[in-house]
LOKE-641689 format. One record per residue (C-alpha): residue in one letter; x, y, z. Coordinates in pm, whole numbers. Layout:
> rest/x/y/z
> A/X/Y/Z .
...
//
This chain:
> rest/x/y/z
> M/0/0/0 .
> R/165/322/-115 .
> I/133/622/114 .
> R/210/976/4 .
> P/479/1162/199 .
> K/379/1438/436 .
> A/482/1713/194 .
> A/248/1576/-69 .
> V/-35/1555/181 .
> L/25/1916/286 .
> G/31/2024/-76 .
> A/-296/1848/-141 .
> A/-452/2022/159 .
> L/-337/2363/39 .
> G/-464/2289/-308 .
> T/-798/2198/-159 .
> L/-824/2528/23 .
> L/-713/2741/-271 .
> S/-891/2584/-563 .
> A/-1202/2402/-447 .
> G/-1439/2699/-435 .
> S/-1810/2632/-419 .
> A/-1760/2275/-538 .
> L/-1563/2185/-225 .
> A/-1844/2074/2 .
> Y/-2190/2147/116 .
> E/-2370/2149/448 .
> T/-2652/1913/529 .
> D/-2957/2067/696 .
> P/-3096/1780/904 .
> Y/-3343/2001/1092 .
> T/-3575/2165/841 .
> N/-3892/1966/757 .
> R/-3778/1658/948 .
> D/-4132/1619/1079 .
> L/-4226/1496/729 .
> D/-4226/1125/647 .
> L/-3980/984/395 .
> A/-3986/647/223 .
> D/-3694/431/336 .
> S/-3437/405/54 .
> L/-3248/117/216 .
> A/-3345/-145/-45 .
> I/-3269/92/-335 .
> L/-2921/179/-209 .
> D/-2849/-183/-114 .
> E/-2922/-291/-470 .
> K/-2693/-25/-617 .
> M/-2403/-138/-399 .
> N/-2456/-510/-456 .
> V/-2478/-468/-834 .
> A/-2151/-271/-823 .
> L/-1977/-533/-608 .
> D/-2088/-813/-840 .
> R/-1975/-617/-1144 .
> I/-1628/-561/-997 .
> A/-1590/-923/-884 .
> A/-1705/-1062/-1220 .
> S/-1437/-874/-1412 .
> W/-1157/-925/-1158 .
> S/-819/-1034/-1297 .
> R/-561/-895/-1052 .
> G/-522/-1189/-818 .
> E/-545/-1178/-438 .
> D/-478/-806/-407 .
> E/-703/-670/-133 .
> W/-605/-304/-170 .
> A/-654/-319/-548 .
> F/-1004/-459/-489 .
> I/-1081/-185/-237 .
> T/-960/75/-484 .
> A/-1174/-77/-759 .
> I/-1483/-37/-539 .
> Y/-1386/320/-461 .
> R/-1341/403/-829 .
> D/-1670/242/-926 .
> V/-1905/396/-668 .
> G/-1679/660/-512 .
> G/-1444/864/-721 .
> L/-1176/1130/-731 .
> H/-1417/1422/-748 .
> W/-1564/1603/-448 .
> I/-1898/1428/-479 .
> D/-1878/1049/-507 .
> K/-2061/875/-789 .
> L/-2315/693/-574 .
> E/-2361/1004/-362 .
> R/-2431/1215/-670 .
> W/-2673/955/-798 .
> A/-2865/958/-468 .
> M/-2878/1338/-474 .
> H/-3063/1340/-806 .
> A/-3240/1002/-827 .
> P/-3620/1051/-809 .
> E/-3659/705/-655 .
> V/-3464/818/-348 .
> D/-3713/1014/-140 .
> K/-3564/1331/10 .
> L/-3682/1612/234 .
> P/-3778/1934/56 .
> I/-3535/2216/130 .
> S/-3437/2553/-7 .
> R/-3146/2776/81 .
> R/-3384/3041/212 .
> E/-3556/2815/464 .
> S/-3239/2638/573 .
> V/-3119/2673/931 .
> F/-2801/2823/786 .
> S/-2980/3096/589 .
> E/-2948/3369/853 .
> L/-2596/3308/976 .
> P/-2399/3635/962 .
> L/-2119/3647/710 .
> H/-1846/3674/972 .
> A/-1966/3355/1139 .
> A/-2088/3148/848 .
> R/-1755/3110/666 .
> G/-1886/2867/404 .
> A/-2216/2737/538 .
> R/-2428/3003/369 .
> F/-2265/2982/29 .
> W/-2215/2619/-57 .
> G/-2502/2407/-179 .
> L/-2735/2235/65 .
> G/-2715/1860/96 .
> R/-3040/1668/80 .
> T/-3171/1446/357 .
> M/-3294/1091/290 .
> N/-3419/800/497 .
> V/-3184/501/512 .
> N/-3261/220/755 .
> G/-3495/453/942 .
> A/-3226/720/992 .
> Y/-3258/1066/838 .
> I/-2912/1121/692 .
> G/-2752/1356/441 .
> T/-2658/1224/98 .
> D/-2304/1340/177 .
> K/-2268/1052/422 .
> I/-2243/811/127 .
> G/-1929/993/15 .
> H/-1785/989/365 .
> F/-1850/616/390 .
> L/-1689/534/55 .
> S/-1406/787/20 .
> Q/-1316/885/374 .
> G/-1372/528/490 .
> R/-1108/416/242 .
> K/-868/683/369 .
> F/-935/568/725 .
> Y/-843/215/619 .
> S/-523/340/457 .
> R/-430/532/772 .
> Y/-503/225/982 .
> H/-245/26/788 .
> R/7/309/783 .
> L/-25/412/1149 .
> G/-75/68/1297 .
> S/-390/114/1504 .
> I/-755/210/1478 .
> E/-708/472/1750 .
> R/-432/657/1566 .
> A/-618/635/1236 .
> A/-928/779/1406 .
> Q/-726/1066/1553 .
> R/-583/1155/1213 .
> T/-927/1135/1051 .
> A/-1078/1364/1316 .
> T/-795/1611/1260 .
> W/-875/1629/890 .
> E/-1244/1680/970 .
> G/-1148/1979/1180 .
> L/-901/2123/930 .
> I/-1039/2066/584 .
> W/-1378/1901/568 .
> G/-1539/2086/854 .
> R/-1448/2340/1117 .
> L/-1182/2540/936 .
> L/-1391/2618/628 .
> S/-1751/2611/746 .
> G/-1728/2653/1124 .
> I/-1906/2319/1156 .
> F/-1745/1999/1287 .
> S/-1966/1704/1195 .
> N/-1962/1419/1442 .
> A/-2189/1224/1208 .
> D/-1925/1250/935 .
> L/-1677/1078/1164 .
> V/-1926/798/1226 .
> A/-1980/746/852 .
> N/-1602/751/796 .
> Y/-1549/483/1059 .
> E/-1829/264/926 .
> G/-1674/289/579 .
> F/-1347/167/731 .
> L/-1532/-133/880 .
> F/-1690/-206/542 .
> Y/-1353/-215/366 .
> R/-1183/-407/644 .
> G/-1466/-661/648 .
> L/-1448/-736/278 .
> F/-1213/-1030/340 .
> R/-1222/-1067/721 .
> N/-1475/-1242/940 .
> G/-1625/-1075/1245 .
> V/-1551/-712/1148 .
> V/-1907/-615/1057 .
> G/-2083/-747/1365 .
> D/-2041/-1123/1379 .
> K/-2085/-1167/1005 .
> V/-1865/-1366/774 .
> A/-1639/-1171/538 .
> M/-1822/-1039/234 .
> F/-1577/-1209/-3 .
> R/-1328/-1493/0 .
> W/-1045/-1553/-244 .
> E/-1075/-1857/-468 .
> D/-809/-1918/-733 .
> G/-722/-1548/-729 .
> R/-1078/-1430/-775 .
> P/-1316/-1273/-518 .
> V/-1621/-1485/-443 .
> R/-1907/-1315/-263 .
> Q/-2030/-1488/56 .
> R/-2299/-1245/168 .
> S/-2483/-938/46 .
> F/-2398/-583/137 .
> S/-2656/-383/333 .
> W/-2639/-27/455 .
> A/-2838/-153/756 .
> D/-2514/-307/886 .
> H/-2364/41/909 .
> V/-2627/318/916 .
> N/-2776/411/1252 .
> A/-2906/716/1437 .
> F/-2556/861/1482 .
> W/-2537/926/1106 .
> D/-2812/1186/1162 .
> E/-2672/1533/1237 .
> T/-2979/1620/1443 .
> L/-2947/1314/1667 .
> N/-2567/1325/1672 .
> P/-2524/1703/1660 .
> N/-2246/1903/1504 .
> A/-1994/2097/1710 .
> Y/-2030/2457/1592 .
> A/-1777/2736/1615 .
> D/-1856/2965/1909 .
> A/-1963/3247/1678 .
> I/-2227/3026/1519 .
> V/-2385/2881/1833 .
> P/-2619/3169/1933 .
> H/-2744/3210/1577 .
> M/-2813/2837/1549 .
> Q/-2996/2842/1880 .
> R/-3227/3119/1762 .
> R/-3288/2945/1432 .
> I/-3353/2604/1588 .
> L/-3618/2756/1813 .
> R/-3829/2802/1502 .
> L/-3865/2424/1496 .
> C/-4078/2411/1809 .
> D/-4395/2325/1617 .
> D/-4216/2046/1430 .
> F/-4073/1917/1756 .
> E/-4416/1915/1916 .
> R/-4563/1720/1625 .
> R/-4287/1460/1600 .
> P/-4070/1463/1915 .
> E/-3949/1109/1841 .
> R/-3763/1243/1537 .
> Y/-3530/1431/1771 .
> R/-3446/1151/2015 .
> V/-3208/854/2014 .
> G/-3330/545/2194 .
> D/-2990/371/2207 .
> R/-2767/674/2265 .
> D/-2554/508/2535 .
> A/-2477/205/2318 .
> L/-2391/420/2017 .
> S/-2178/654/2225 .
> A/-1983/354/2352 .
> R/-1945/218/1998 .
> Y/-1791/541/1873 .
> Q/-1614/664/2185 .
> E/-1266/647/2026 .
> I/-1327/812/1688 .
> G/-1278/1172/1804 .
> M/-1630/1315/1824 .
> R/-1649/1656/1992 .
> D/-1883/1789/2256 .
> A/-2194/1934/2092 .
> T/-2419/2021/2383 .
> A/-2470/2377/2253 .
> P/-2713/2325/2100 .
> E/-2820/1962/2125 .
> P/-3161/1991/1951 .
> S/-3373/1750/2155 .
> R/-3264/1890/2490 .
> F/-3255/2249/2367 .
> L/-3605/2236/2218 .
> A/-3751/2056/2520 .
> E/-3608/2319/2754 .
> N/-3676/2632/2549 .
> C/-3988/2583/2339 .
> P/-4295/2759/2483 .
> P/-4544/2527/2653 .
> S/-4830/2402/2439 .
> P/-5168/2569/2496 .
//
């Protein structure tokens, strides 16, 4: 596995900052209209992934090269551009039900320029329902692309803990806090689950207690089980249930904006609560999530919304 030297990594980071522009990233608004019901797109997205995996395995001719196989998956459904192929497909596919949203009604619409950094100017990510979780389409890209980088760091650095620390650092520098003022804990969860997906391609017991997805047979990958996003997606992929850590300048503006959701919260309070928070917190305790108690939507709305008549 070839790893770029530090100078090349630094150069890539600087190039990202200088040249990405509006195409660099976008913020997901997980709050607006979340009282609406969405059809679960789990089966649709499962099929897309399984068709891709079968296509790659059927044409395989590179022998027992695990990293080459991982890279082939990344190139097929991920990609070198800022928005991964499967992610872009989900953004535009009519069969993937998504919450209606406009820039004007977004929770980021009224952030002052000095605080917003990039959140007001980049496009808004759409929210879809996968395995019962309301998640941004951007999480597909984090799972596929950043998950692969996590796996690379794991091999280079020698431990999951060190790879997680490096991944969280990049979230703070490039993908999140530095540019937008928003550090996404849910992004880190999707990154880590992508790492588990790649690591579990040829290893038993990585994805729960399941057998490896493939085994090698005469230099060719043979699939042993189907892929399902349900093995990876949970409530902590939802940026409302696993809140972002906002820059201090953003917090009061977000609090005022979130208070406009009191009616939605009253109608569907269950959409703002995590039933298995302790178990999920324990699962992801070492991946570098940051404190996000200001504001944590469920608590904040419960404490600050006016009482119902």
